[in-house]
RODREN-361631 format. One line per field, with one value per residue (C-alpha): x, y, z; residue in one letter; residue number from 1. Coordinates in steps of 0.5 Angstrom, whole numbers. Each point is the difference from the previous one (the first is absolute). Example, Ala and Ser with C-alpha at 12.3 -4.5 7.8 and 13.67 -1.06 7.14 Angstrom:
residues 2
X	(25,2);
Y	(-9,7);
Z	(16,-2);
residuo	(A,S);
num	(1,2);
end
This chain:
residues 564
X	(0,3,0,-3,6,6,6,7,4,7,-1,-1,-6,-3,-7,0,4,7,5,8,4,5,7,1,7,3,1,7,-2,-6,1,-7,-2,-4,-5,-5,-5,-5,-7,-6,-2,-7,-3,1,1,6,1,3,7,3,6,-2,6,2,5,3,5,0,-3,-6,-3,-2,-3,-4,0,-7,1,3,7,-1,-6,-1,0,5,-1,6,-4,-7,-2,4,6,2,6,6,6,4,7,6,-1,6,1,-2,-1,-4,-6,-1,-3,-1,-5,0,-7,-3,-4,-6,-3,-4,-3,1,7,4,1,-4,-7,0,-1,7,0,7,3,-6,4,6,5,-1,3,-3,4,-1,4,-3,1,-6,-5,-2,2,2,0,6,-1,5,-5,-1,7,-1,-4,3,0,6,4,7,5,7,7,-3,5,6,-3,-3,-6,-8,-4,-8,-4,-7,-4,-3,0,2,-6,1,6,-1,0,6,3,3,6,3,6,-2,6,0,1,-7,-6,-3,5,-1,4,-3,4,-3,-6,3,-3,-1,-5,-6,-8,-3,7,-2,6,-4,-8,1,5,2,-7,-1,4,-5,0,1,3,-1,3,7,5,7,4,6,-1,6,1,7,5,-6,-4,-5,-3,-8,-6,-7,-5,-8,-1,-6,-2,-6,1,-3,2,-4,-3,-3,-2,-4,-4,-7,-2,-6,-1,-2,7,6,5,7,5,5,7,5,5,7,7,6,8,4,7,2,5,3,1,2,-1,-8,-2,-5,-3,0,-6,3,-5,-7,-7,-6,2,-7,-5,-7,-2,5,3,4,5,5,6,6,7,-1,7,-2,-1,3,-6,-3,-8,-5,-7,-6,-8,-5,-5,-8,-2,-5,-5,-5,1,-6,3,6,-4,-5,6,4,7,3,7,5,8,3,4,7,5,7,3,7,4,-1,5,-1,6,0,-6,-1,-7,-7,-6,-2,3,7,4,2,-8,-1,2,-1,6,8,4,7,3,4,6,-4,-6,-4,-2,0,-7,-1,-7,-4,-1,-6,-3,-4,4,2,-3,-6,2,0,-7,-2,5,-4,-7,-4,3,-6,3,6,0,6,0,-7,0,-5,-5,-2,-5,-2,-3,0,3,4,-3,5,-4,-5,1,-4,4,0,8,5,6,2,7,1,5,-2,3,-2,0,-1,-1,-7,-2,-4,-2,1,-2,-5,-7,-1,-5,-5,-7,-2,-2,5,-5,4,8,6,5,7,4,6,0,7,-2,-2,5,-5,-2,-7,-6,-7,-5,-6,-3,2,-6,-7,-1,-2,4,7,4,3,6,5,8,5,8,6,3,5,4,7,4,7,6,0,7,-2,-1,5,-2,-2,-7,-5,-5,-6,-1,-6,-5,0,-6,-2,-7,-3,-7,-3,-7,-1,7,5,7,3,8,4,7,3,-1,-8,-5,-7,-5,-7,-7,-4,-7,-3,-6,2,-1,2,3,3,4,7,1,5,-1,4,-2,3,2,0,7,1,1,2,0,6,-2,-6,-1,-5,-1,-6,-3,6,0,-2,6,-3,1,-4);
Y	(0,7,5,7,3,3,-5,2,1,1,-6,-7,-3,-7,-3,-3,0,2,0,-1,2,-6,-1,6,0,2,-5,2,-5,4,7,-1,1,-5,0,-5,1,-4,0,-4,-1,-2,6,6,-3,-3,-8,-5,4,0,4,5,3,7,2,7,3,6,-1,4,-3,-7,-6,-5,-8,-2,-6,-1,-2,-5,-3,-4,-7,-5,-3,4,7,-2,5,6,2,6,5,-1,3,-1,-4,4,-2,-6,2,7,-4,-6,3,-4,3,-3,2,-2,0,-2,-6,-1,-7,2,7,3,-1,5,-1,6,-3,-6,-6,0,-6,-2,-1,5,4,-2,3,-1,2,1,1,3,-2,5,7,0,-2,-7,-3,-7,-2,-5,-7,0,5,2,2,3,5,6,7,2,6,2,2,2,-2,-1,-4,2,-6,1,-3,1,0,-1,3,-3,5,-2,1,-5,-1,4,3,5,1,-2,-2,-7,0,-6,0,-2,-2,3,-7,-2,4,-6,-1,4,-1,4,5,4,5,6,5,0,4,-1,0,7,3,8,5,6,1,5,-2,-7,-4,-7,-5,-5,-8,-3,3,-1,1,2,3,1,6,4,7,5,7,2,-4,-1,-6,-3,-7,1,-5,1,-4,-1,0,-4,2,1,8,4,7,6,3,-6,-3,6,1,-2,-4,-3,-7,-4,1,-4,3,1,-5,2,1,5,1,1,1,-1,2,-5,-2,-6,-4,-7,-5,-7,1,2,6,5,7,4,5,8,4,-1,3,-1,-2,2,4,-3,-7,-2,-7,-6,4,-4,3,-1,3,2,-1,5,6,-2,1,-3,-1,-2,-2,0,-2,6,-4,1,-1,6,-3,-6,-6,2,7,-3,-6,6,4,-6,0,0,3,3,0,7,3,-3,4,1,-1,3,3,8,4,7,4,6,-2,4,-2,-2,4,-2,-7,0,-4,-5,-2,-1,-8,0,4,-1,6,1,6,5,4,7,-3,-2,-7,-4,-5,-6,-3,-5,4,-2,3,-2,-2,5,-3,3,7,-3,-1,7,4,-3,3,6,4,3,5,3,6,3,4,-1,3,-4,0,6,2,-3,-7,0,-4,2,-4,-3,-3,-5,-7,-3,-7,-4,-1,5,2,6,2,6,4,3,5,0,4,-5,6,2,-6,-5,-4,0,-4,-2,-1,-5,-3,5,3,7,1,-5,-4,-6,0,-3,4,-2,4,2,2,3,0,-7,-2,-5,0,-3,-1,1,-3,1,4,-4,-3,-1,-7,-4,-6,3,1,7,-2,5,-1,3,0,3,6,6,5,1,7,0,5,5,2,5,6,4,-4,-7,-1,-5,-1,-5,-4,0,-5,-3,-4,-5,-3,-5,0,-6,-1,-4,0,5,0,6,1,6,2,-7,-3,-1,-4,-2,-4,-1,-1,7,-2,6,1,2,7,4,5,-1,5,0,6,2,2,2,1,6,7,3,-2,-6,-4,2,-5,2,-5,-5,-4,-4,-5,-4,-5,-4,-6,-7,-4,-7,-3,-5);
Z	(0,-2,5,-1,5,-4,1,1,-6,3,5,-2,2,-2,-1,6,7,0,6,1,-6,-1,-3,-3,-4,-7,-6,-3,-6,-2,3,4,7,3,6,2,5,5,-3,1,-8,2,3,4,7,3,-2,-4,0,-7,-4,-5,-4,-3,-5,-1,-4,4,7,-2,-5,1,-4,4,-2,-1,4,7,0,6,3,6,-4,4,7,3,-2,-1,5,-3,-4,5,0,-4,-3,-7,0,-4,-7,-1,-7,-4,-6,1,2,6,6,7,6,7,4,6,-1,5,1,6,3,4,0,5,8,1,-2,4,0,-5,-4,-1,-8,-2,-5,-4,-5,-7,-7,-7,-6,-7,-6,-5,4,5,-5,3,7,2,8,1,1,7,3,6,1,7,5,-2,-5,-4,0,-2,5,-3,3,7,4,-5,-5,-7,2,0,6,1,5,3,3,6,8,6,5,7,-3,-6,-8,-4,-7,0,-4,-4,-5,-7,-5,-7,-3,2,3,3,5,6,7,6,4,5,1,-3,5,8,2,5,-2,-1,0,-1,1,-1,1,-5,-5,-1,0,4,-3,2,2,-7,-7,-7,-6,3,-5,1,-4,1,-2,-2,0,-2,4,6,0,4,1,0,1,-3,3,1,8,2,7,5,1,-5,-1,4,-6,-3,7,2,-6,1,-7,-2,4,-7,-3,4,3,-3,1,5,-4,-2,-6,4,-1,4,0,3,2,-4,5,-1,6,-1,-7,1,-2,4,-1,6,0,0,-4,-3,-2,-5,-7,-1,4,-3,-1,-5,1,-2,-3,-5,-3,-5,-2,-7,-3,-6,4,6,5,5,-3,5,-2,5,1,2,3,0,7,1,-4,0,-4,-4,-2,-3,-4,-3,-2,-3,3,7,2,-4,-1,2,-5,1,4,1,7,2,5,2,2,3,2,5,3,7,2,-2,1,7,2,2,-5,5,1,-8,0,-7,-2,2,2,-1,3,-4,3,0,4,-5,-2,-7,1,-4,-1,-5,-7,-4,-6,-6,-6,-4,-6,2,-2,-7,0,2,-5,-5,2,2,5,4,4,2,6,4,6,3,7,5,3,-5,5,7,-1,-8,-5,-7,-6,-4,-6,-2,-3,-5,1,6,-1,2,3,4,3,4,4,6,5,7,6,6,5,-3,-5,3,-6,-7,-6,-6,0,-6,-4,3,-3,0,7,3,3,-4,1,2,4,0,6,3,7,2,8,0,-5,-4,-7,-1,-5,3,-4,5,-6,-6,-1,4,-2,6,-3,1,6,-1,5,0,-1,3,2,3,-4,2,-4,2,1,-3,1,-6,-2,-5,4,4,6,0,2,0,-6,0,-6,-4,-1,-6,-1,-6,-1,-5,0,-5,1,7,1,3,2,4,0,4,-1,-2,7,1,-3,1,-5,1,-3,0,-3,-3,-5,-7,0,-6,0,7,3,3,5,5,7,7,7,4,-1,-8,-3,5,-6,-8,-5,-4,-6,-2,-6,-2,-6,-1,-5,0,-4,2,3,-2,-7,-3);
residuo	(X,X,X,X,X,X,X,X,X,X,X,X,X,X,X,X,X,X,X,X,X,X,X,X,X,X,X,X,X,X,X,X,X,X,X,X,X,X,X,X,X,X,X,X,X,X,X,X,X,X,X,X,X,X,X,X,X,X,X,X,X,X,X,X,X,X,X,X,X,X,X,X,X,X,X,X,X,X,X,X,X,X,X,X,X,X,X,X,X,X,X,X,X,X,X,X,X,X,X,X,X,X,X,X,X,X,X,X,X,X,X,X,X,X,X,X,X,X,X,X,X,X,X,X,X,X,X,X,X,X,X,X,X,X,X,X,X,X,X,X,X,X,X,X,X,X,X,X,X,X,X,X,X,X,X,X,X,X,X,X,X,X,X,X,X,X,X,X,X,X,X,X,X,X,X,X,X,X,X,X,X,X,X,X,X,X,X,X,X,X,X,X,X,X,X,X,X,X,X,X,X,X,X,X,X,X,X,X,X,X,X,X,X,X,X,X,X,X,X,X,X,X,X,X,X,X,X,X,X,X,X,X,X,X,X,X,X,X,X,X,X,X,X,X,X,X,X,X,X,X,X,X,X,X,X,X,X,X,X,X,X,X,X,X,X,X,X,X,X,X,X,X,X,X,X,X,X,X,X,X,X,X,X,X,X,X,X,X,X,X,X,X,X,X,X,X,X,X,X,X,X,X,X,X,X,X,X,X,X,X,X,X,X,X,X,X,X,X,X,X,X,X,X,X,X,X,X,X,X,X,X,X,X,X,X,X,X,X,X,X,X,X,X,X,X,X,X,X,X,X,X,X,X,X,X,X,X,X,X,X,X,X,X,X,X,X,X,X,X,X,X,X,X,X,X,X,X,X,X,X,X,X,X,X,X,X,X,X,X,X,X,X,X,X,X,X,X,X,X,X,X,X,X,X,X,X,X,X,X,X,X,X,X,X,X,X,X,X,X,X,X,X,X,X,X,X,X,X,X,X,X,X,X,X,X,X,X,X,X,X,X,X,X,X,X,X,X,X,X,X,X,X,X,X,X,X,X,X,X,X,X,X,X,X,X,X,X,X,X,X,X,X,X,X,X,X,X,X,X,X,X,X,X,X,X,X,X,X,X,X,X,X,X,X,X,X,X,X,X,X,X,X,X,X,X,X,X,X,X,X,X,X,X,X,X,X,X,X,X,X,X,X,X,X,X,X,X,X,X,X,X,X,X,X,X,X,X,X,X,X,X,X,X,X,X,X,X,X,X,X,X,X,X,X,X,X,X,X,X,X,X,X,X,X);
num	(1,2,3,4,5,6,7,8,9,10,11,12,13,14,15,16,17,18,19,20,21,22,23,24,25,26,27,28,29,30,31,32,33,34,35,36,37,38,39,40,41,42,43,44,45,46,47,48,49,50,51,52,53,54,55,56,57,58,59,60,61,62,63,64,65,66,67,68,69,70,71,72,73,74,75,76,77,78,79,80,81,82,83,84,85,86,87,88,89,90,91,92,93,94,95,96,97,98,99,100,101,102,103,104,105,106,107,108,109,110,111,112,113,114,115,116,117,118,119,120,121,122,123,124,125,126,127,128,129,130,131,132,133,134,135,136,137,138,139,140,141,142,143,144,145,146,147,148,149,150,151,152,153,154,155,156,157,158,159,160,161,162,163,164,165,166,167,168,169,170,171,172,173,174,175,176,177,178,179,180,181,182,183,184,185,186,187,188,189,190,191,192,193,194,195,196,197,198,199,200,201,202,203,204,205,206,207,208,209,210,211,212,213,214,215,216,217,218,219,220,221,222,223,224,225,226,227,228,229,230,231,232,233,234,235,236,237,238,239,240,241,242,243,244,245,246,247,248,249,250,251,252,253,254,255,256,257,258,259,260,261,262,263,264,265,266,267,268,269,270,271,272,273,274,275,276,277,278,279,280,281,282,283,284,285,286,287,288,289,290,291,292,293,294,295,296,297,298,299,300,301,302,303,304,305,306,307,308,309,310,311,312,313,314,315,316,317,318,319,320,321,322,323,324,325,326,327,328,329,330,331,332,333,334,335,336,337,338,339,340,341,342,343,344,345,346,347,348,349,350,351,352,353,354,355,356,357,358,359,360,361,362,363,364,365,366,367,368,369,370,371,372,373,374,375,376,377,378,379,380,381,382,383,384,385,386,387,388,389,390,391,392,393,394,395,396,397,398,399,400,401,402,403,404,405,406,407,408,409,410,411,412,413,414,415,416,417,418,419,420,421,422,423,424,425,426,427,428,429,430,431,432,433,434,435,436,437,438,439,440,441,442,443,444,445,446,447,448,449,450,451,452,453,454,455,456,457,458,459,460,461,462,463,464,465,466,467,468,469,470,471,472,473,474,475,476,477,478,479,480,481,482,483,484,485,486,487,488,489,490,491,492,493,494,495,496,497,498,499,500,501,502,503,504,505,506,507,508,509,510,511,512,513,514,515,516,517,518,519,520,521,522,523,524,525,526,527,528,529,530,531,532,533,534,535,536,537,538,539,540,541,542,543,544,545,546,547,548,549,550,551,552,553,554,555,556,557,558,559,560,561,562,563,564);
end
């Protein structure tokens, strides 16, 4: 059944339920990027976990295969083909590819959902000898209960390593480490838990997120900035402590509550004791402050970037709503992960630097610090799309608020797909809020609000007026974010100067992604009626001139990223 609702065009959706992206990678034999995704090909509800398959030349335009690549059709995976990764191609000319996946024979299958059945999930391999067109499961399956990822030169050996995401009952979440020889990815040798932290570990109530009781989809990365590098884990933290703004939301009882989980990252010191590696936590935070989950990444040998894919769930609608519109879930626009280095930092807006557990400080001789944190932004290929299409708006030097309680109209959009980029100078002593009302009608009775609160040091998405449909839970999204003062040496005397807020919004029908200063991300679903034209306005609360939009650009009518 085709939906009357507008479908996302930049974000991949399928005519069914989809969730975790799997086995992202690059095939040098064809020059194609691959990503798979868990799906139920039969309907828009979870079940019958299979793998769909997409290919792309540029990480933006994706061609889906018409049939699932893998389905649960063997005794060892009859209850589902779950998350997995791609093995590095053994030969760039043979067209041979291998994927390694979690093969589930009994549900539920992890320790936090008792009774836990032993041998409920295994590790299996599927191979393609025609550049990914068809896949065959190996006869020796299943090979192990694990999930695969590569770690280079750990323990001083040229080896590969596998991670099994999970946890230890009555102890805490972790990832279990295995060594995997290059000659045969079917041979796995257990080493140890990679991380040792207690259950519900949360270094900061504001900045770090709760690391939960069980981990999913753990990825190991080494991020570099110049001569500096950091060991980084990205992970899905399953827990039983919900974030306050979600817990306090009074939603409709007929819509089930959201799953308690967060997409997090952590830096750590990599230590080796008795030939056993371990990552000891040093810093960490939210990889995404919305419901985005199940991140999976790979290192792109062409661009030398760490590229991440992830899933935007739809947990704020009933099953009947998803069935009516014809799809459930979307894949986020691919993101680049990198190491951010900010020099000459003297302080944050309000929080002491020592309390911001998501940044690492390295002191400088002049009393300032160089700080390091996780960098995240949409892949630069998205810029190519907007350059070829209509530039709806460009304005400069807009003083906010224009008058008390008023907003400044920027433009009206005739498309549900558009991109906004803005740079905003803020006077934190008199600015309480600054942001944008988007997708709004003429009297603002329908609107979604994206807002930065300098004094609260948060970015939020307020969906209370996004729609009046009683079948939708308008749950807010929120995450920690601050700006930094840096020493400015351009004048006669050095002085502190506050960095500008650089915000990037990607609106695509119901999907919404927000980025700030290359170190904040929030993806969510914001269900709005199809208003055309729909307004975009800027606002600020505070004294006149408390915020100045130095420049704002909006592009609309971007083409579909889906190739058929």
